C-alpha positions, -999 to 999 in steps of 0.1 A, spaced: 347 187 -67 338 182 -31 322 151 -16 289 170 -11 288 181 -48 296 145 -59 268 131 -36 243 157 -49 252 147 -85 248 110 -78 214 117 -61 203 138 -90 213 112 -115 196 85 -95 164 105 -94 166 111 -131 171 74 -139 142 65 -116 119 90 -134 129 77 -168 123 41 -157 90 51 -142 80 70 -174 91 42 -197 75 13 -178 42 0 -191 10 6 -173 -12 -22 -159 -35 -19 -189 -6 -21 -213 8 -52 -195 -26 -69 -196 -30 -61 -233 5 -74 -240 -3 -106 -220 -35 -111 -241 -16 -107 -273 10 -132 -262 -18 -157 -253 -35 -152 -287 -1 -156 -305 5 -188 -286 -29 -202 -295 -24 -194 -332 10 -211 -331 -5 -242 -314 -33 -243 -339 -8 -240 -368 14 -268 -354 -17 -290 -349 -27 -283 -385 7 -292 -398 4 -326 -381 -27 -334 -400 -25 -352 -434 -36 -320 -452 -10 -300 -433 17 -325 -441 7 -323 -478 9 -285 -479 44 -287 -462 55 -312 -489 44 -289 -516 73 -265 -510 97 -295 -512 79 -307 -544 84 -273 -560 122 -277 -554 121 -313 -567 103 -301 -598 130 -275 -606 157 -302 -601 138 -327 -623 134 -301 -651 171 -292 -649 180 -329 -650 160 -335 -682 173 -304 -700 200 -307 -727 219 -278 -710 209 -278 -673 229 -246 -666 209 -227 -692 174 -232 -676 159 -200 -664 126 -202 -644 100 -174 -644 94 -160 -609 57 -152 -614 42 -161 -648 32 -197 -655 38 -211 -621 13 -228 -599 7 -255 -573 -23 -277 -566 -30 -308 -546 -58 -333 -542 -62 -352 -509 -71 -390 -509 -64 -392 -546 -63 -430 -545 -75 -459 -523 -42 -458 -503 -49 -423 -491 -21 -407 -512 -23 -371 -522 -16 -360 -558 5 -329 -561 8 -309 -594 35 -283 -597 37 -261 -628 68 -242 -638 75 -220 -668 106 -203 -681 132 -206 -709 158 -232 -717 185 -236 -744 178 -260 -772 204 -279 -793 208 -249 -817 218 -225 -789 184 -207 -789 165 -199 -757 130 -213 -761 101 -209 -737 88 -239 -718 60 -249 -695 65 -280 -673 41 -300 -652 54 -322 -624 31 -347 -607 39 -364 -574 20 -389 -553 26 -382 -516 16 -404 -486 12 -381 -456 12 -410 -431 46 -423 -442 60 -390 -455 71 -408 -487 66 -396 -523 68 -410 -558 72 -392 -591 42 -398 -614 54 -378 -644 74 -348 -655 61 -332 -687 81 -305 -704 
């Protein structure tokens, strides 16, 4: 290969790469649309973060923690904690009430269903209700009752 052939190859490759980059680069309209989508996404994120700082947002955030606490409380009260099987869909639910008492606490009710082993070794169905009082200002909670 001579120097001229090598140079022509490099030039040809450079032109090809430039054409590919030009073809793949977004147009001004696409860039403007992408910027607009980023602005909308940033606004939605800011709104969501602002909502999560409100008492109602804090309560909704605590509900996922309360669901885990309820599962742990049910297992702690079972005769055989390793033999508690929770349903994934049926019999489960969450609900909350804001300003439940004069202190501004929220009342959270978590329902769980499933099967657990009794003293005779049989798996029996259960439905449990866990109630928690949550103070969104202090981020503290207390267990009201666990019914199985």
